[in-house]
GUDO-254319 format. One record per residue (C-alpha): x, y, z; residue number from 1. Coordinates in nm, 2 decimals, decimal comma, padded with zeros to 4 digits. Layout:
+--------+--------+--------+-----+
!      x !      y !      z !  nr !
+--------+--------+--------+-----+
!      X !      Y !      Z ! NUM !
...
+--------+--------+--------+-----+
END
This chain:
+--------+--------+--------+-----+
!      x !      y !      z !  nr !
+--------+--------+--------+-----+
!  09,06 !  13,19 !  13,29 !   1 !
!  08,69 !  13,12 !  13,09 !   2 !
!  08,58 !  12,77 !  13,17 !   3 !
!  08,50 !  12,53 !  12,92 !   4 !
!  08,17 !  12,48 !  12,80 !   5 !
!  08,03 !  12,15 !  12,92 !   6 !
!  08,10 !  11,87 !  12,67 !   7 !
!  07,78 !  11,74 !  12,44 !   8 !
!  07,61 !  11,40 !  12,47 !   9 !
!  07,80 !  11,29 !  12,15 !  10 !
!  08,08 !  11,39 !  11,89 !  11 !
!  08,20 !  11,24 !  11,58 !  12 !
!  08,56 !  11,30 !  11,47 !  13 !
!  08,61 !  11,22 !  11,15 !  14 !
!  08,79 !  11,27 !  10,82 !  15 !
!  09,06 !  11,15 !  10,55 !  16 !
!  09,34 !  11,37 !  10,78 !  17 !
!  09,39 !  11,07 !  11,02 !  18 !
!  09,66 !  11,22 !  11,21 !  19 !
!  09,42 !  11,52 !  11,30 !  20 !
!  09,14 !  11,31 !  11,40 !  21 !
!  09,36 !  11,12 !  11,63 !  22 !
!  09,46 !  11,45 !  11,78 !  23 !
!  09,08 !  11,58 !  11,83 !  24 !
!  09,03 !  11,23 !  11,96 !  25 !
!  09,32 !  11,26 !  12,22 !  26 !
!  09,20 !  11,63 !  12,32 !  27 !
!  08,88 !  11,49 !  12,41 !  28 !
!  09,01 !  11,22 !  12,63 !  29 !
!  09,28 !  11,48 !  12,78 !  30 !
!  08,98 !  11,70 !  12,87 !  31 !
!  08,78 !  11,43 !  13,05 !  32 !
!  09,08 !  11,31 !  13,21 !  33 !
!  09,16 !  11,65 !  13,33 !  34 !
!  08,82 !  11,66 !  13,52 !  35 !
!  08,90 !  11,42 !  13,76 !  36 !
!  09,26 !  11,32 !  13,75 !  37 !
!  09,15 !  10,96 !  13,65 !  38 !
!  09,11 !  10,78 !  13,36 !  39 !
!  08,81 !  10,55 !  13,49 !  40 !
!  08,56 !  10,79 !  13,36 !  41 !
!  08,76 !  10,68 !  12,96 !  42 !
!  08,58 !  10,36 !  12,81 !  43 !
!  08,77 !  10,28 !  12,48 !  44 !
!  08,59 !  10,05 !  12,24 !  45 !
!  08,69 !  09,94 !  11,89 !  46 !
!  08,41 !  09,98 !  11,60 !  47 !
!  08,57 !  09,62 !  11,46 !  48 !
!  08,53 !  09,43 !  11,70 !  49 !
!  08,24 !  09,63 !  11,98 !  50 !
!  07,88 !  09,62 !  11,86 !  51 !
!  07,63 !  09,93 !  11,86 !  52 !
!  07,48 !  09,74 !  12,15 !  53 !
!  07,82 !  09,71 !  12,36 !  54 !
!  07,85 !  10,07 !  12,38 !  55 !
!  07,51 !  10,15 !  12,45 !  56 !
!  07,49 !  09,92 !  12,72 !  57 !
!  07,83 !  10,07 !  12,89 !  58 !
!  07,65 !  10,43 !  12,85 !  59 !
!  07,34 !  10,27 !  13,05 !  60 !
!  07,57 !  10,15 !  13,30 !  61 !
!  07,56 !  10,29 !  13,63 !  62 !
!  07,93 !  10,38 !  13,79 !  63 !
!  08,04 !  10,54 !  14,10 !  64 !
!  08,23 !  10,79 !  13,92 !  65 !
!  08,20 !  11,18 !  13,94 !  66 !
!  08,21 !  11,41 !  13,64 !  67 !
!  08,15 !  11,31 !  13,24 !  68 !
!  08,18 !  10,98 !  13,14 !  69 !
!  08,35 !  10,94 !  12,78 !  70 !
!  08,28 !  10,62 !  12,58 !  71 !
!  08,53 !  10,61 !  12,30 !  72 !
!  08,47 !  10,44 !  11,98 !  73 !
!  08,74 !  10,44 !  11,70 !  74 !
!  08,69 !  10,27 !  11,40 !  75 !
!  08,34 !  10,36 !  11,42 !  76 !
!  08,27 !  10,39 !  11,06 !  77 !
!  08,32 !  09,99 !  11,04 !  78 !
!  07,95 !  10,02 !  11,15 !  79 !
!  07,68 !  09,97 !  10,92 !  80 !
!  07,40 !  10,22 !  10,83 !  81 !
!  07,15 !  10,04 !  11,05 !  82 !
!  07,42 !  10,07 !  11,33 !  83 !
!  07,48 !  10,46 !  11,32 !  84 !
!  07,12 !  10,47 !  11,30 !  85 !
!  07,06 !  10,30 !  11,61 !  86 !
!  07,32 !  10,59 !  11,76 !  87 !
!  07,11 !  10,82 !  11,62 !  88 !
!  06,80 !  10,69 !  11,79 !  89 !
!  06,99 !  10,69 !  12,15 !  90 !
!  07,07 !  11,08 !  12,08 !  91 !
!  06,70 !  11,13 !  12,11 !  92 !
!  06,73 !  11,05 !  12,48 !  93 !
!  07,09 !  11,03 !  12,57 !  94 !
!  07,20 !  10,90 !  12,90 !  95 !
!  07,29 !  11,24 !  13,15 !  96 !
!  07,68 !  11,28 !  13,20 !  97 !
!  07,79 !  11,06 !  12,93 !  98 !
!  07,99 !  11,15 !  12,61 !  99 !
!  07,94 !  10,90 !  12,31 ! 100 !
!  08,28 !  10,98 !  12,06 ! 101 !
!  08,24 !  10,84 !  11,76 ! 102 !
!  08,60 !  10,83 !  11,57 ! 103 !
!  08,67 !  10,73 !  11,19 ! 104 !
!  08,71 !  10,84 !  10,84 ! 105 !
!  08,41 !  10,77 !  10,60 ! 106 !
!  08,12 !  10,94 !  10,77 ! 107 !
!  07,91 !  11,09 !  10,47 ! 108 !
!  07,78 !  11,41 !  10,52 ! 109 !
!  07,41 !  11,32 !  10,41 ! 110 !
!  07,38 !  11,03 !  10,64 ! 111 !
!  07,15 !  11,06 !  10,91 ! 112 !
!  07,41 !  11,06 !  11,20 ! 113 !
!  07,61 !  11,32 !  11,08 ! 114 !
!  07,36 !  11,55 !  10,95 ! 115 !
!  07,21 !  11,51 !  11,30 ! 116 !
!  07,53 !  11,60 !  11,52 ! 117 !
!  07,59 !  11,84 !  11,22 ! 118 !
!  07,28 !  12,11 !  11,35 ! 119 !
!  07,47 !  12,09 !  11,73 ! 120 !
!  07,81 !  12,14 !  11,63 ! 121 !
!  07,90 !  11,81 !  11,75 ! 122 !
!  08,11 !  11,71 !  11,40 ! 123 !
!  08,46 !  11,78 !  11,40 ! 124 !
!  08,58 !  11,69 !  11,05 ! 125 !
!  08,91 !  11,70 !  10,93 ! 126 !
!  08,99 !  11,62 !  10,55 ! 127 !
!  09,31 !  11,62 !  10,35 ! 128 !
!  09,34 !  11,83 !  10,03 ! 129 !
!  09,11 !  11,68 !  09,79 ! 130 !
!  09,38 !  11,83 !  09,50 ! 131 !
!  09,73 !  11,74 !  09,45 ! 132 !
!  09,84 !  12,09 !  09,41 ! 133 !
!  09,71 !  12,15 !  09,78 ! 134 !
!  09,92 !  11,86 !  09,92 ! 135 !
!  10,21 !  12,06 !  09,93 ! 136 !
!  10,02 !  12,37 !  10,11 ! 137 !
!  09,91 !  12,09 !  10,37 ! 138 !
!  10,28 !  12,00 !  10,43 ! 139 !
!  10,35 !  12,34 !  10,47 ! 140 !
!  10,14 !  12,41 !  10,74 ! 141 !
!  10,23 !  12,08 !  10,92 ! 142 !
!  10,55 !  12,17 !  10,90 ! 143 !
!  10,51 !  12,50 !  11,06 ! 144 !
!  10,32 !  12,34 !  11,34 ! 145 !
!  10,65 !  12,14 !  11,41 ! 146 !
!  10,84 !  12,45 !  11,38 ! 147 !
!  11,00 !  12,35 !  11,05 ! 148 !
!  11,04 !  12,62 !  10,81 ! 149 !
!  10,92 !  12,49 !  10,46 ! 150 !
!  10,91 !  12,62 !  10,12 ! 151 !
!  10,69 !  12,53 !  09,86 ! 152 !
!  10,95 !  12,40 !  09,64 ! 153 !
!  11,06 !  12,19 !  09,90 ! 154 !
!  10,72 !  12,11 !  10,02 ! 155 !
!  10,65 !  11,93 !  09,67 ! 156 !
!  10,99 !  11,79 !  09,66 ! 157 !
!  10,92 !  11,61 !  10,01 ! 158 !
!  10,56 !  11,49 !  09,88 ! 159 !
!  10,72 !  11,38 !  09,55 ! 160 !
!  10,98 !  11,16 !  09,76 ! 161 !
!  10,77 !  10,99 !  10,01 ! 162 !
!  10,44 !  11,00 !  09,91 ! 163 !
!  10,08 !  11,18 !  10,05 ! 164 !
!  10,03 !  10,97 !  10,34 ! 165 !
!  09,97 !  11,17 !  10,63 ! 166 !
!  10,10 !  10,95 !  10,86 ! 167 !
!  10,43 !  10,87 !  10,70 ! 168 !
!  10,45 !  11,27 !  10,60 ! 169 !
!  10,39 !  11,33 !  11,00 ! 170 !
!  10,68 !  11,17 !  11,08 ! 171 !
!  10,94 !  11,30 !  10,81 ! 172 !
!  10,84 !  11,63 !  10,93 ! 173 !
!  10,90 !  11,54 !  11,25 ! 174 !
!  11,28 !  11,43 !  11,15 ! 175 !
!  11,32 !  11,76 !  10,92 ! 176 !
!  11,25 !  11,98 !  11,22 ! 177 !
!  11,48 !  11,79 !  11,45 ! 178 !
!  11,74 !  11,78 !  11,17 ! 179 !
!  11,75 !  12,17 !  11,08 ! 180 !
!  11,70 !  12,31 !  11,42 ! 181 !
!  11,47 !  12,64 !  11,31 ! 182 !
!  11,66 !  12,70 !  10,99 ! 183 !
!  11,49 !  12,68 !  10,67 ! 184 !
!  11,46 !  12,31 !  10,51 ! 185 !
!  11,62 !  12,24 !  10,18 ! 186 !
!  11,57 !  11,96 !  09,93 ! 187 !
!  11,93 !  11,83 !  10,01 ! 188 !
!  11,77 !  11,82 !  10,37 ! 189 !
!  11,51 !  11,63 !  10,21 ! 190 !
!  11,72 !  11,38 !  10,03 ! 191 !
!  11,96 !  11,34 !  10,34 ! 192 !
!  11,72 !  11,28 !  10,60 ! 193 !
!  11,40 !  11,14 !  10,42 ! 194 !
!  11,40 !  10,81 !  10,26 ! 195 !
!  11,18 !  10,76 !  09,93 ! 196 !
!  10,93 !  10,47 !  10,04 ! 197 !
!  10,85 !  10,20 !  09,74 ! 198 !
!  10,52 !  10,33 !  09,71 ! 199 !
!  10,63 !  10,67 !  09,65 ! 200 !
!  10,89 !  10,55 !  09,38 ! 201 !
!  10,63 !  10,34 !  09,24 ! 202 !
!  10,41 !  10,65 !  09,21 ! 203 !
!  10,68 !  10,85 !  09,02 ! 204 !
!  10,70 !  10,52 !  08,80 ! 205 !
!  10,37 !  10,57 !  08,72 ! 206 !
!  10,36 !  10,92 !  08,65 ! 207 !
!  10,65 !  10,92 !  08,43 ! 208 !
!  10,44 !  10,64 !  08,24 ! 209 !
!  10,13 !  10,88 !  08,24 ! 210 !
!  10,36 !  11,17 !  08,09 ! 211 !
!  10,53 !  10,90 !  07,85 ! 212 !
!  10,85 !  10,98 !  07,95 ! 213 !
!  11,05 !  10,71 !  07,92 ! 214 !
!  11,39 !  10,81 !  08,02 ! 215 !
!  11,23 !  10,90 !  08,38 ! 216 !
!  11,05 !  10,58 !  08,37 ! 217 !
!  11,34 !  10,33 !  08,33 ! 218 !
!  11,54 !  10,60 !  08,58 ! 219 !
!  11,29 !  10,55 !  08,83 ! 220 !
!  11,29 !  10,16 !  08,77 ! 221 !
!  11,67 !  10,16 !  08,81 ! 222 !
!  11,65 !  10,32 !  09,15 ! 223 !
!  11,39 !  10,10 !  09,28 ! 224 !
!  11,57 !  09,77 !  09,19 ! 225 !
!  11,88 !  09,98 !  09,40 ! 226 !
!  11,67 !  10,08 !  09,69 ! 227 !
!  11,75 !  09,79 !  09,93 ! 228 !
!  11,51 !  09,66 !  10,16 ! 229 !
!  11,33 !  09,41 !  09,94 ! 230 !
!  11,50 !  09,14 !  09,66 ! 231 !
!  11,49 !  09,28 !  09,29 ! 232 !
!  11,23 !  09,03 !  09,22 ! 233 !
!  11,00 !  09,14 !  09,47 ! 234 !
!  11,01 !  09,49 !  09,38 ! 235 !
!  10,94 !  09,38 !  08,98 ! 236 !
!  10,65 !  09,18 !  09,12 ! 237 !
!  10,53 !  09,50 !  09,31 ! 238 !
!  10,61 !  09,75 !  09,05 ! 239 !
!  10,41 !  09,54 !  08,74 ! 240 !
!  10,09 !  09,48 !  08,99 ! 241 !
!  10,11 !  09,85 !  09,05 ! 242 !
!  10,12 !  09,93 !  08,66 ! 243 !
!  09,87 !  09,69 !  08,61 ! 244 !
!  09,65 !  09,89 !  08,83 ! 245 !
!  09,74 !  10,22 !  08,71 ! 246 !
!  09,69 !  10,13 !  08,37 ! 247 !
!  09,37 !  10,00 !  08,45 ! 248 !
!  09,22 !  10,29 !  08,65 ! 249 !
!  09,35 !  10,49 !  08,32 ! 250 !
!  09,16 !  10,26 !  08,09 ! 251 !
!  08,83 !  10,30 !  08,34 ! 252 !
!  08,90 !  10,71 !  08,33 ! 253 !
!  08,90 !  10,70 !  07,91 ! 254 !
!  08,52 !  10,56 !  07,96 ! 255 !
!  08,40 !  10,87 !  08,16 ! 256 !
!  08,26 !  11,21 !  08,05 ! 257 !
!  08,53 !  11,44 !  08,00 ! 258 !
!  08,31 !  11,70 !  08,16 ! 259 !
!  08,30 !  11,49 !  08,50 ! 260 !
!  08,50 !  11,66 !  08,79 ! 261 !
!  08,77 !  11,47 !  08,96 ! 262 !
!  08,55 !  11,44 !  09,29 ! 263 !
!  08,30 !  11,26 !  09,10 ! 264 !
!  08,58 !  11,03 !  08,91 ! 265 !
!  08,72 !  10,96 !  09,25 ! 266 !
!  08,37 !  10,89 !  09,39 ! 267 !
!  08,35 !  10,63 !  09,05 ! 268 !
!  08,66 !  10,44 !  09,07 ! 269 !
!  08,72 !  10,42 !  09,42 ! 270 !
!  09,03 !  10,66 !  09,45 ! 271 !
!  09,17 !  10,95 !  09,61 ! 272 !
!  09,09 !  11,27 !  09,43 ! 273 !
!  09,47 !  11,41 !  09,36 ! 274 !
!  09,47 !  11,05 !  09,19 ! 275 !
!  09,22 !  11,13 !  09,00 ! 276 !
!  09,29 !  11,46 !  08,92 ! 277 !
!  09,64 !  11,30 !  08,77 ! 278 !
!  09,43 !  11,04 !  08,57 ! 279 !
!  09,22 !  11,34 !  08,42 ! 280 !
!  09,53 !  11,49 !  08,29 ! 281 !
!  09,69 !  11,18 !  08,17 ! 282 !
!  09,44 !  11,04 !  07,98 ! 283 !
!  09,48 !  11,30 !  07,70 ! 284 !
!  09,79 !  11,16 !  07,63 ! 285 !
!  09,68 !  10,80 !  07,54 ! 286 !
!  09,41 !  10,67 !  07,29 ! 287 !
!  09,19 !  10,36 !  07,35 ! 288 !
!  09,36 !  10,10 !  07,17 ! 289 !
!  09,71 !  10,24 !  07,31 ! 290 !
!  09,60 !  10,15 !  07,65 ! 291 !
!  09,45 !  09,80 !  07,53 ! 292 !
!  09,80 !  09,72 !  07,41 ! 293 !
!  09,96 !  09,80 !  07,73 ! 294 !
!  09,76 !  09,60 !  07,93 ! 295 !
!  09,80 !  09,27 !  07,70 ! 296 !
!  10,18 !  09,36 !  07,73 ! 297 !
!  10,15 !  09,38 !  08,12 ! 298 !
!  09,90 !  09,04 !  08,12 ! 299 !
!  10,19 !  08,89 !  07,90 ! 300 !
!  10,41 !  08,96 !  08,18 ! 301 !
!  10,20 !  08,87 !  08,45 ! 302 !
!  10,18 !  08,54 !  08,31 ! 303 !
!  10,58 !  08,51 !  08,27 ! 304 !
!  10,66 !  08,57 !  08,64 ! 305 !
!  10,44 !  08,31 !  08,76 ! 306 !
!  10,62 !  08,05 !  08,58 ! 307 !
!  10,55 !  08,08 !  08,17 ! 308 !
!  10,89 !  08,24 !  08,10 ! 309 !
!  11,26 !  08,16 !  08,16 ! 310 !
!  11,35 !  08,54 !  08,20 ! 311 !
!  11,41 !  08,67 !  08,57 ! 312 !
!  11,11 !  08,93 !  08,67 ! 313 !
!  11,36 !  09,23 !  08,65 ! 314 !
!  11,41 !  09,17 !  08,31 ! 315 !
!  11,04 !  09,06 !  08,23 ! 316 !
!  10,93 !  09,40 !  08,41 ! 317 !
!  11,17 !  09,61 !  08,19 ! 318 !
!  11,04 !  09,44 !  07,85 ! 319 !
!  10,67 !  09,50 !  07,99 ! 320 !
!  10,79 !  09,85 !  08,04 ! 321 !
!  10,92 !  09,93 !  07,75 ! 322 !
!  10,64 !  09,81 !  07,53 ! 323 !
!  10,40 !  10,01 !  07,75 ! 324 !
!  10,58 !  10,29 !  07,65 ! 325 !
!  10,63 !  10,22 !  07,30 ! 326 !
!  10,25 !  10,16 !  07,26 ! 327 !
!  10,06 !  10,34 !  07,02 ! 328 !
+--------+--------+--------+-----+
END
């Protein structure tokens, strides 16, 4: 077997696909461990609690162990730009035998540290699909890696059931792989094994609102109340908050130029790219005055839920939802 190349002085392991990011960090830890059959050469830091000075001091501290020393910093994207520049300065003269690995999500390709490490192939970036239409393809790839046979329609059904959170999808795929034992996964298998999350159901509700599909919206709302776990009053309050946020995002999207691409909309509004794409598709079904009336109805419902009405939260939400869908 060919020997692996020596580890480089630093790596940046980042991206929105956090399960893959964690696996990348785990592979690096395993490689250092296998050099000495010991974890004495591995030091772990949390970027939210440890400073750059803490990590660089550890790099300069002499040890009596042999082999590469790994300094692994999780949540390193919590460090500010000036802190990341200090790491870039350190890499101009790194400590021999030390490998510094920064793990996080939001490291821009344009910042100094990223560009420095990109030049030498020391950036391992794992990103989720930016378009919602590609999420199902990502799910199918992860299913195959787990030994589950998932078709395109079934992948879309799974995303609709449990949402697009990668950690949640990984868990559900593991359950499906164990349940089906190599046979093709069906939609019935997904309904049997995977429980829709509250967030996924609320997303289904806002999607129905965006399509101006009242029967579908109220059908989803009935399912939310019957889903268990939380009281129907708590569900009503959470759902109302999500509706306010969704209609607010839709209103903001109305103000953006129609030629603006989804990626730029996502950056402007601070949302995920596939959410931005959905807003761009749905805003064509609304007018400005429609959204103003919808926001007014939701504001009245919020006031009612905090003590301004004798109606229960569930009925208050149903009235508000009806007004939002009927707004013209």
